[in-house]
N, C-alpha and C positions, 0 to 999 in steps of 0.2 A: 932308176930306170924304173926294177923291179915294179917300186910298189905304185908309176906309172899302170903300165899293165895291165897289175893287179886293179885298179882304180875302173880301167875302161871295160876289162874284161864284167867286172861284176857289175856294171850302169849298164853296160850288156844286156850281159842272159838277167839285172831286175826287169831289162824295160825301162829304163828312166833316160836312153838315147836311143833319139829314130832316126832312122840313116835315111839322106837321101829321096829316096823310092818311095819312103811312108807316106799314102793315099788316109785323109780323110773320110770314110762316112759318109757323109751326113744325110742318107736319105734316113734313118732312123729319127733325127730329132726332126727333117720337114713331115716326117709319118706324122709323127709321135703326136705335132701340137696344129695339124691338120684343123682338126674337130676346131681351136682354140684361134683360133686366127682368123676362119673362118668367124665365128663367131665374134669375134673383135670389128670386122668390116665389118657385117651386118652391126653393132654399137655404136660403132663412130659414124654411122647412113642413118642411122632411128633418131641419138638423140645429141653426140657429141660429145653426153657427162656424165652423171652418175653410173649412170649401167658402161657404159664406154672406160670405166676405172677400175669395174668388179673384171669383168672380161678382159683388162690388158693386166692386171692384177697378173689372172691365170695364165696368161702366156705366156710372160716372163717365168713366175715360178715353174711353169713345163720349159723352158729354154732354159732358168736356171742348172735345173735337173741334169736335164741332159748333158750342160757343160764342165759340169762337176765328175771327180776323175783324178 
C-alpha cells in the first residue's frame, strides 16, 4: 500500500498523471501553424503537386513540433 501511495504521489508531482478536469489548450498549435496551413491550402489550389508536397511537409513538421512533449 505504501508503494502505491508513493507512486501516485510521484506521478502527480512529476506531471505524469493528469486529472479528468485538465483541458489541453490547442491555441498555440493553431496559431503557430496558421501561416503554414494557409500556404498549403493555396498550394493545393494552385497545383496540387510539387508545391503542395513542400508546404505539406512544412505543415506536418510544425504540427509534429507542437505535439512533442
